C-alpha positions as CSV (number, residue, x, y, z in Angstrom):
1,M,-26.9,-64.8,-85.6
2,G,-29.1,-62.8,-83.2
3,T,-29.2,-59.0,-82.7
4,F,-29.5,-56.8,-79.6
5,I,-31.6,-53.6,-79.9
6,I,-30.5,-51.2,-77.2
7,E,-32.3,-48.0,-76.2
8,G,-29.6,-46.0,-74.6
9,G,-29.6,-43.3,-71.9
10,H,-31.3,-45.2,-69.1
11,K,-29.9,-45.1,-65.6
12,L,-29.6,-48.4,-63.7
13,I,-30.2,-49.3,-60.1
14,G,-30.2,-52.4,-58.0
15,E,-28.0,-55.5,-57.4
16,I,-26.4,-57.9,-59.8
17,E,-24.3,-61.0,-59.2
18,P,-21.5,-62.2,-61.5
19,Q,-21.7,-65.6,-63.1
20,G,-19.2,-68.3,-62.5
21,A,-15.8,-67.7,-64.1
22,K,-15.8,-68.9,-67.7
23,N,-12.0,-69.4,-67.9
24,E,-11.9,-71.5,-64.7
25,A,-14.9,-73.5,-65.9
26,L,-13.2,-74.5,-69.1
27,Q,-10.2,-75.8,-67.1
28,V,-11.9,-77.7,-64.3
29,I,-14.4,-79.3,-66.6
30,S,-11.6,-80.5,-68.8
31,A,-9.8,-81.8,-65.7
32,C,-12.7,-84.3,-65.1
33,L,-11.2,-86.4,-67.9
34,L,-8.3,-87.2,-65.6
35,T,-10.3,-89.7,-63.5
36,D,-12.9,-92.3,-64.0
37,K,-14.6,-91.2,-60.7
38,T,-17.4,-88.7,-60.3
39,V,-16.6,-85.0,-60.1
40,T,-19.2,-82.5,-59.1
41,I,-18.7,-78.8,-60.1
42,T,-21.0,-76.0,-59.0
43,N,-21.4,-72.4,-60.1
44,I,-20.8,-73.3,-63.8
45,P,-21.8,-70.5,-66.1
46,E,-24.4,-71.8,-68.6
47,I,-23.0,-69.9,-71.5
48,L,-22.4,-71.0,-75.1
49,D,-18.7,-71.9,-74.8
50,I,-19.3,-74.0,-71.7
51,K,-22.3,-75.8,-73.2
52,N,-20.2,-76.6,-76.3
53,L,-17.4,-78.0,-74.1
54,I,-19.8,-80.1,-72.1
55,G,-21.3,-81.4,-75.4
56,L,-17.8,-82.3,-76.6
57,L,-17.2,-84.3,-73.4
58,Q,-20.5,-86.1,-73.8
59,N,-19.6,-87.1,-77.4
60,M,-16.3,-88.5,-75.9
61,G,-18.3,-90.7,-73.6
62,V,-18.4,-88.7,-70.4
63,E,-21.5,-89.2,-68.4
64,V,-22.9,-85.7,-67.5
65,H,-25.8,-84.9,-65.3
66,R,-27.2,-81.4,-64.6
67,I,-28.3,-81.5,-61.0
68,S,-29.6,-77.9,-60.9
69,K,-28.7,-74.6,-62.5
70,G,-24.9,-74.3,-62.6
71,E,-24.4,-77.7,-60.8
72,Y,-23.2,-80.7,-62.8
73,T,-21.6,-84.1,-62.3
74,F,-19.1,-85.6,-64.7
75,K,-17.9,-89.2,-64.9
76,A,-15.3,-90.0,-67.5
77,E,-15.3,-93.8,-66.9
78,N,-16.1,-95.0,-70.5
79,I,-14.2,-92.7,-73.0
80,D,-14.8,-93.6,-76.6
81,I,-11.2,-94.1,-77.8
82,D,-12.3,-94.4,-81.4
83,Y,-14.1,-91.1,-81.3
84,I,-11.2,-89.1,-79.8
85,S,-9.2,-90.3,-82.8
86,S,-11.8,-89.4,-85.4
87,R,-12.2,-86.6,-87.9
88,D,-15.4,-85.6,-86.2
89,F,-13.7,-85.1,-82.9
90,V,-11.0,-82.9,-84.5
91,K,-13.6,-80.9,-86.4
92,Q,-15.6,-80.3,-83.2
93,C,-12.4,-79.3,-81.3
94,A,-11.4,-76.8,-84.1
95,A,-14.7,-74.9,-83.6
96,L,-14.1,-74.4,-79.9
97,R,-11.2,-72.5,-78.3
98,G,-11.6,-74.2,-75.0
99,S,-11.1,-77.6,-76.5
100,V,-7.4,-77.1,-76.3
101,L,-7.7,-77.9,-72.6
102,V,-8.8,-81.5,-73.2
103,V,-5.4,-82.4,-74.8
104,G,-3.4,-82.5,-71.5
105,P,-5.9,-84.8,-69.7
106,L,-6.3,-87.1,-72.7
107,L,-2.5,-87.4,-73.3
108,S,-1.9,-88.1,-69.6
109,R,-4.6,-90.7,-69.2
110,F,-4.6,-92.4,-72.6
111,G,-1.2,-91.7,-74.1
112,R,-2.4,-89.9,-77.2
113,A,-4.4,-86.8,-78.2
114,Y,-5.2,-84.8,-81.2
115,F,-4.5,-81.1,-81.0
116,A,-6.6,-79.2,-83.5
117,K,-6.0,-75.6,-84.5
118,P,-8.5,-73.9,-82.0
119,G,-11.3,-71.6,-82.8
120,G,-12.7,-68.8,-80.7
121,D,-12.3,-65.1,-80.8
122,K,-10.7,-63.4,-83.8
123,I,-8.3,-61.2,-81.8
124,G,-5.0,-62.1,-83.4
125,R,-2.6,-65.0,-83.5
126,R,-2.9,-67.3,-80.5
127,K,0.0,-69.7,-80.4
128,I,-0.1,-73.3,-79.3
129,D,3.7,-73.6,-79.1
130,T,3.7,-73.4,-75.3
131,H,1.3,-76.3,-75.0
132,V,3.2,-78.6,-77.5
133,L,6.7,-77.8,-76.2
134,G,5.5,-78.6,-72.7
135,F,4.1,-81.9,-73.7
136,E,7.3,-82.7,-75.6
137,K,9.3,-82.0,-72.5
138,L,7.2,-84.6,-70.7
139,G,8.1,-87.2,-73.4
140,A,5.3,-86.9,-76.0
141,N,6.0,-87.3,-79.7
142,T,4.5,-84.8,-82.1
143,E,3.5,-85.3,-85.7
144,Y,1.2,-83.4,-88.0
145,D,-1.7,-85.3,-89.5
146,H,-2.4,-83.6,-92.9
147,E,-5.6,-85.5,-93.4
148,K,-7.1,-84.3,-90.1
149,K,-5.3,-81.0,-90.1
150,A,-4.2,-81.4,-86.5
151,Y,-1.2,-82.4,-84.5
152,L,-1.1,-85.9,-83.0
153,L,0.7,-86.1,-79.6
154,S,1.4,-89.6,-78.6
155,L,3.5,-91.9,-76.4
156,P,5.0,-95.3,-77.3
157,A,2.7,-98.2,-76.3
158,G,2.9,-98.9,-72.6
159,K,4.9,-95.7,-71.8
160,K,3.9,-92.9,-69.5
161,L,4.8,-89.2,-69.5
162,I,7.9,-88.5,-67.5
163,G,8.4,-85.4,-65.3
164,D,11.0,-82.8,-66.3
165,Y,12.0,-79.2,-65.7
166,M,10.7,-76.6,-68.1
167,L,10.8,-72.9,-68.5
168,L,7.7,-71.7,-70.4
169,D,8.3,-69.3,-73.3
170,E,5.3,-67.3,-72.1
171,A,3.1,-67.3,-69.0
172,S,0.2,-68.7,-71.0
173,V,-2.9,-69.5,-68.9
174,T,-4.2,-72.3,-71.0
175,G,-0.7,-73.5,-71.7
176,T,0.1,-73.7,-68.0
177,A,-3.3,-75.4,-67.2
178,N,-2.8,-78.0,-70.0
179,I,0.8,-78.9,-68.9
180,I,-0.3,-79.1,-65.2
181,M,-3.1,-81.6,-66.2
182,A,-0.6,-83.6,-68.2
183,A,2.0,-83.7,-65.4
184,V,-0.2,-84.7,-62.5
185,M,0.0,-88.4,-63.4
186,A,3.5,-88.3,-65.0
187,S,6.3,-90.4,-63.5
188,G,8.5,-88.3,-61.2
189,K,8.8,-84.6,-60.6
190,T,7.8,-81.8,-63.0
191,T,8.9,-78.3,-62.5
192,I,7.2,-75.5,-64.4
193,Y,8.9,-72.1,-64.3
194,N,7.2,-68.9,-65.6
195,A,3.9,-70.6,-65.0
196,A,0.8,-68.5,-65.2
197,C,-0.6,-67.9,-61.7
198,E,-4.1,-66.4,-62.2
199,P,-6.7,-67.3,-59.6
200,Y,-8.2,-69.7,-62.2
201,I,-4.9,-71.6,-62.3
202,Q,-4.8,-71.6,-58.5
203,Q,-8.4,-73.0,-58.5
204,L,-7.5,-75.8,-61.0
205,C,-4.5,-76.7,-58.8
206,K,-6.6,-76.8,-55.7
207,M,-9.2,-79.0,-57.4
208,L,-6.5,-81.4,-58.6
209,V,-5.0,-81.5,-55.1
210,S,-8.4,-82.4,-53.7
211,M,-8.4,-85.3,-56.3
212,G,-5.1,-86.6,-54.9
213,A,-2.5,-84.6,-57.0
214,K,0.6,-83.3,-55.3
215,I,1.4,-79.7,-56.3
216,D,3.7,-77.2,-54.6
217,G,4.0,-73.5,-55.3
218,I,0.3,-72.8,-56.0
219,G,-0.2,-69.1,-56.5
220,S,3.4,-68.5,-57.7
221,N,5.1,-68.7,-61.1
222,L,7.1,-71.8,-60.0
223,L,5.1,-75.0,-59.7
224,T,6.4,-78.3,-58.7
225,I,4.3,-81.4,-59.4
226,Y,4.9,-84.9,-58.1
227,G,3.2,-87.4,-60.3
228,V,0.7,-89.8,-58.8
229,E,-0.7,-93.1,-60.2
230,A,-4.4,-92.0,-60.3
231,L,-6.8,-89.3,-59.3
232,K,-10.1,-89.7,-57.4
233,G,-13.4,-87.8,-57.6
234,T,-14.1,-84.5,-55.8
235,T,-16.5,-81.5,-55.5
236,H,-15.4,-78.1,-56.6
237,R,-17.0,-74.6,-56.7
238,I,-16.0,-72.1,-59.4
239,L,-15.1,-68.5,-58.5
240,P,-17.2,-65.5,-59.7
241,D,-16.1,-64.2,-63.1
242,M,-13.7,-61.3,-62.5
243,I,-14.3,-60.1,-66.1
244,E,-18.0,-59.7,-65.4
245,V,-17.2,-57.9,-62.2
246,G,-15.1,-55.4,-64.2
247,S,-17.7,-55.1,-66.9
248,F,-20.4,-54.2,-64.3
249,I,-18.1,-51.6,-62.7
250,G,-17.6,-50.0,-66.2
251,M,-21.3,-50.2,-66.9
252,A,-22.2,-48.3,-63.7
253,A,-19.8,-45.5,-64.7
254,L,-20.9,-45.3,-68.3
255,T,-24.5,-45.0,-67.4
256,K,-23.8,-42.8,-64.3
257,S,-25.6,-45.3,-62.2
258,S,-25.4,-46.6,-58.6
259,I,-25.3,-50.4,-58.5
260,T,-24.1,-53.1,-56.1
261,I,-22.2,-56.1,-57.4
262,K,-22.8,-59.1,-55.1
263,N,-20.5,-61.9,-54.0
264,V,-17.5,-60.9,-56.1
265,S,-14.7,-62.8,-54.2
266,Y,-13.0,-59.5,-53.7
267,D,-9.7,-61.0,-52.6
268,N,-9.3,-62.7,-56.0
269,L,-9.8,-59.5,-58.0
270,G,-6.2,-58.4,-57.8
271,I,-5.7,-54.9,-59.2
272,I,-9.0,-54.7,-61.1
273,P,-10.7,-52.4,-58.6
274,D,-7.7,-50.1,-58.4
275,S,-7.4,-50.0,-62.2
276,F,-11.0,-48.7,-62.5
277,R,-10.3,-46.2,-59.7
278,R,-7.6,-44.7,-61.9
279,L,-10.3,-43.7,-64.3
280,G,-12.0,-41.8,-61.5
281,I,-14.6,-44.4,-60.5
282,T,-15.4,-44.7,-56.8
283,I,-15.5,-48.4,-55.7
284,E,-16.6,-49.2,-52.2
285,R,-16.0,-52.7,-50.7
286,R,-18.8,-53.8,-48.5
287,G,-17.9,-57.3,-47.2
288,D,-17.7,-59.4,-50.4
289,D,-19.8,-56.9,-52.4
290,I,-18.8,-53.9,-54.4
291,Y,-20.9,-50.7,-54.4
292,V,-20.3,-48.3,-57.3
293,P,-22.0,-44.9,-56.6
294,A,-23.1,-42.6,-59.4
295,K,-21.0,-39.5,-60.0
296,D,-21.4,-36.5,-62.3
297,C,-17.7,-36.6,-63.3
298,Y,-15.2,-39.4,-63.5
299,E,-11.7,-37.9,-63.8
300,I,-8.8,-39.9,-65.2
301,E,-5.6,-39.8,-63.1
302,T,-2.4,-38.5,-64.5
303,A,1.0,-39.9,-63.8
304,L,3.1,-38.4,-61.0
305,D,5.1,-36.4,-63.5
306,G,1.9,-35.1,-65.1
307,S,2.1,-37.3,-68.2
308,I,-0.9,-39.2,-69.7
309,L,-2.1,-42.2,-67.9
310,N,-1.0,-45.5,-69.4
311,I,-3.1,-48.6,-68.8
312,A,-1.7,-51.8,-70.1
313,D,-2.3,-55.5,-69.7
314,A,0.2,-57.9,-68.1
315,P,0.3,-61.5,-66.8
316,W,-1.2,-61.9,-63.4
317,P,-1.0,-60.2,-61.0
318,G,-1.1,-57.5,-63.7
319,L,-4.3,-56.4,-65.4
320,T,-6.1,-59.0,-67.4
321,P,-6.3,-58.1,-71.1
322,D,-10.0,-59.2,-71.2
323,L,-11.0,-55.9,-69.4
324,L,-9.1,-53.4,-71.6
325,S,-12.0,-53.1,-74.1
326,V,-14.4,-52.2,-71.3
327,M,-11.9,-49.7,-69.8
328,L,-11.4,-48.1,-73.2
329,V,-15.1,-47.5,-73.6
330,V,-15.5,-46.1,-70.1
331,A,-12.6,-43.7,-70.7
332,T,-14.5,-42.1,-73.6
333,Q,-16.9,-40.5,-71.2
334,C,-14.4,-39.6,-68.4
335,R,-12.5,-36.3,-68.0
336,G,-8.9,-36.6,-69.2
337,S,-6.9,-38.8,-71.5
338,V,-5.4,-42.3,-71.3
339,L,-3.3,-44.5,-73.4
340,I,-4.7,-48.1,-73.6
341,H,-1.9,-50.5,-74.5
342,Q,-3.1,-54.0,-75.5
343,K,0.1,-56.0,-75.5
344,M,-1.1,-59.5,-76.0
345,F,-3.4,-59.5,-79.0
346,E,-2.9,-57.5,-82.1
347,S,-6.5,-57.3,-83.3
348,R,-8.4,-56.6,-80.2
349,L,-8.5,-52.8,-80.5
350,F,-9.9,-52.7,-84.1
351,F,-13.4,-52.4,-82.8
352,V,-12.7,-48.8,-81.8
353,D,-13.7,-47.7,-85.3
354,R,-17.3,-48.4,-84.3
355,L,-16.8,-46.2,-81.2
356,I,-15.4,-43.4,-83.3
357,D,-18.5,-43.6,-85.5
358,M,-20.5,-43.1,-82.2
359,G,-18.6,-39.9,-81.6
360,A,-15.8,-41.1,-79.3
361,Q,-12.4,-39.3,-79.6
362,I,-9.9,-42.2,-80.0
363,M,-6.7,-42.3,-82.0
364,L,-5.6,-45.8,-82.9
365,C,-1.8,-45.5,-82.9
366,D,-1.2,-49.1,-84.0
367,P,-2.8,-52.5,-83.5
368,H,-1.8,-52.5,-79.9
369,R,-2.2,-48.9,-78.7
370,A,-5.1,-46.4,-78.6
371,V,-5.2,-42.9,-77.1
372,V,-8.6,-42.0,-75.7
373,I,-9.6,-38.4,-75.1
374,G,-12.4,-38.4,-72.5
375,L,-15.4,-36.2,-73.4
376,D,-16.6,-35.9,-69.7
377,N,-20.2,-36.6,-70.9
378,R,-20.3,-33.3,-72.6
379,F,-20.9,-35.1,-75.9
380,P,-22.7,-38.4,-75.3
381,L,-22.0,-41.2,-77.7
382,R,-24.4,-41.6,-80.6
383,A,-26.4,-44.7,-81.4
384,N,-24.9,-46.9,-84.0
385,R,-25.2,-50.3,-85.9
386,M,-22.4,-52.7,-85.0
387,L,-21.3,-56.3,-85.3
388,S,-19.6,-58.0,-82.3
389,P,-16.1,-59.4,-83.4
390,D,-15.3,-61.1,-80.1
391,I,-16.7,-61.6,-76.6
392,R,-14.9,-58.6,-74.9
393,A,-15.4,-56.1,-77.8
394,G,-19.0,-57.3,-77.8
395,I,-19.7,-56.4,-74.2
396,A,-17.8,-53.1,-74.6
397,M,-20.1,-52.2,-77.5
398,L,-23.1,-53.2,-75.5
399,L,-22.1,-50.9,-72.6
400,A,-21.4,-48.1,-75.1
401,A,-24.8,-48.5,-76.6
402,M,-26.4,-48.4,-73.2
403,S,-24.9,-45.0,-72.6
404,A,-25.6,-43.6,-76.1
405,K,-28.4,-41.3,-77.2
406,G,-30.9,-43.2,-79.4
407,V,-31.4,-46.8,-80.4
408,S,-28.4,-49.0,-81.3
409,E,-28.1,-52.4,-82.9
410,I,-25.4,-55.0,-82.2
411,G,-25.3,-58.1,-84.5
412,N,-23.5,-61.3,-84.2
413,I,-24.4,-61.5,-80.5
414,D,-23.5,-65.2,-80.3
415,Q,-20.1,-63.8,-79.6
416,I,-21.4,-62.1,-76.5
417,D,-23.5,-65.1,-75.5
418,R,-20.2,-67.2,-75.5
419,G,-19.1,-65.3,-72.4
420,Y,-22.0,-63.7,-70.7
421,E,-25.0,-65.6,-69.4
422,Y,-28.5,-64.2,-70.2
423,I,-26.8,-60.7,-70.2
424,D,-29.9,-58.9,-71.6
425,D,-32.3,-60.3,-69.0
426,R,-29.9,-59.5,-66.2
427,L,-29.2,-55.9,-67.3
428,N,-32.9,-55.3,-68.0
429,S,-33.6,-56.2,-64.4
430,L,-31.5,-53.1,-63.4
431,G,-33.4,-50.8,-65.8
432,A,-31.6,-51.3,-69.1
433,K,-33.7,-51.5,-72.3
434,I,-32.3,-54.4,-74.4
435,T,-34.3,-56.4,-76.8
436,R,-33.1,-59.7,-78.3
437,K,-34.1,-60.4,-81.9
438,A,-33.4,-63.8,-83.6
């Protein structure tokens, strides 16, 4: 496990461009398993989670070529059927959260797939019920393999998945993506109501359509999929990562810096810019770039009746939960108070103890809610030694350390590397002082 040594208090200046979207990359790379033809994907973020998923596909027999930075070709012509039924496969899947997304394609194309209990961030219980119930609606049988400690989803020999109507119990992004990939080659029509409709899901659907799938309702929470016999190859470009865009907006405010965030795909950011504006941050759209000017004071809005501002996550087009950690840290140095309500994950706010140690005024009400009293930069955060518990808390801690007085340490930075590509080098190019130690 590596460590970041951060010398805080430095102002930043310049331009930075977000990497490709991690969550979209996990989906579209997994979708390459649906065809034996070549699929080319560009703007892939070369981060730990993506490298691990690509390694998993290679072990499965997928032919992978790196053409240039962020550009890869995938050809899943010769899948190793024995390997995808092995203990080693299940073990590798269990170590990687994104591996859940290979289940739908494998079940659709080969009629069976193991579903391991997924790894990833320790941010609370993350159910797989939505995935499994969706597969069962399409005709898959489910049994638990006690030896492999995984679920086996299978179809009778010679049978295909059959389209059906389903109302998802929650608008799960990975659940929706998995079911879409299972349904595109099922017999007949599949209707998915309460589907997630994030831009990443829209991108997956557009890629599948370019491969020959038939999907109606893209961008809505009601998808209709007409099964086809086979899919062909395609070329696809991944969107910029909206979580990085939000992280950089927060970074500019915390360090009282002026930065330009390049090529953000602004129309796909939803309410993210307006959510940061509610914390008093000025955000100027310049074409497809965002300019964040430095300000002496960032004043948190109050509600129309004068009550404390409440910022909460919600399914798209609501605010993504992945940015609440960043917004919470930003609020510590704004003027005013805000209630941060993390509805989806019950352990994601526990990192605030480290911020309190740094001098932040935060009251953790329960596992889902925290009240932040902004100090208006009158009392800068103090340097601290911390461990990153997950990707988003890790980047929030890094931003806090960049604004703090003194030298901070963040351990377990593999968690940050899972979601942010060469983040130390990229921030240092703007004037940050971050050193990586093995």
